[in-house]
C-alpha positions as CSV (number, residue, x, y, z in Angstrom):
1,X,18.0,-39.8,-29.9
2,X,15.9,-41.6,-31.7
3,X,12.2,-42.2,-30.4
4,X,11.8,-45.7,-29.4
5,X,8.8,-48.2,-28.1
6,X,10.5,-50.6,-26.0
7,X,8.0,-51.1,-23.9
8,X,4.3,-52.7,-25.5
9,X,2.1,-51.2,-23.1
10,X,-0.9,-49.1,-23.2
11,X,-4.2,-48.7,-21.9
12,X,-7.8,-47.1,-22.3
13,X,-9.0,-43.8,-21.7
14,X,-12.5,-44.7,-21.4
15,X,-13.5,-40.6,-20.3
16,X,-11.3,-39.1,-23.3
17,X,-11.6,-42.6,-26.1
18,X,-8.2,-43.0,-26.5
19,X,-5.3,-44.9,-26.3
20,X,-2.0,-44.8,-23.9
21,X,1.0,-45.4,-25.2
22,X,4.6,-44.1,-24.5
23,X,7.5,-43.6,-26.1
24,X,11.8,-43.4,-24.8
25,X,13.9,-40.7,-26.4
26,X,17.0,-41.9,-24.4
27,X,16.1,-41.3,-20.8
28,X,13.0,-39.2,-21.7
29,X,9.3,-40.6,-21.6
30,X,7.6,-39.2,-23.9
31,X,3.7,-40.1,-23.6
32,X,1.2,-40.2,-26.6
33,X,-2.4,-40.5,-27.1
34,X,-4.3,-42.1,-30.0
35,X,-8.0,-41.3,-30.4
36,X,-10.1,-44.1,-30.5
37,X,-11.7,-42.7,-33.9
38,X,-8.4,-43.3,-35.3
39,X,-8.3,-47.2,-35.3
40,X,-9.9,-48.4,-38.5
41,X,-10.4,-52.0,-37.1
42,X,-12.1,-50.0,-33.8
43,X,-14.9,-47.9,-35.4
44,X,-17.8,-50.2,-36.0
45,X,-17.0,-52.3,-32.6
46,X,-19.4,-52.5,-29.7
47,X,-17.5,-49.9,-27.3
48,X,-15.9,-52.8,-25.5
49,X,-12.2,-51.7,-24.2
50,X,-10.5,-54.8,-25.3
51,X,-11.8,-54.9,-28.6
52,X,-9.7,-51.2,-28.8
53,X,-7.0,-52.3,-27.4
54,X,-6.8,-55.4,-29.9
55,X,-7.3,-52.5,-32.7
56,X,-4.5,-51.1,-31.3
57,X,-2.6,-53.9,-31.4
58,X,-3.3,-54.8,-35.0
59,X,-2.0,-51.6,-36.1
60,X,0.7,-50.7,-33.5
61,X,3.4,-50.2,-36.6
62,X,1.7,-47.5,-38.0
63,X,0.8,-45.8,-35.3
64,X,4.7,-45.6,-33.9
65,X,5.4,-44.4,-37.6
66,X,2.9,-42.1,-37.4
67,X,3.9,-41.3,-33.8
68,X,7.7,-40.8,-34.7
69,X,6.2,-38.2,-37.8
70,X,4.7,-36.0,-34.8
71,X,7.1,-35.9,-32.5
72,X,9.7,-35.3,-35.6
73,X,8.2,-31.6,-36.1
74,X,9.4,-30.6,-32.1
75,X,9.2,-31.2,-28.3
76,X,6.1,-31.6,-26.3
77,X,4.3,-32.3,-23.4
78,X,2.4,-34.8,-24.6
79,X,1.2,-36.1,-28.4
80,X,-2.7,-37.1,-29.3
81,X,-2.7,-38.6,-32.5
82,X,-6.6,-38.3,-34.7
83,X,-8.0,-39.5,-37.5
84,X,-6.3,-36.3,-39.5
85,X,-2.4,-37.5,-38.8
86,X,-2.9,-41.3,-40.2
87,X,-3.8,-39.5,-43.8
């Protein structure tokens, strides 16, 4: 199966400063997190949750591409995408 993102929901984890989103591989749910520092549009913001979620939405396609690449390297319980993953 391939990794898909049929659910557009995402949430902000303030304690860890990252956005959570979920992919699906068949019937399996695959949790992903992207660090706020990895979102170019969010680096100079005021720190508001709405701005972080908006920055995620603006980059959703490329974030999902990076998530698919990370997933292709082996199965994990969860994936945390950092700035290094986007280079």
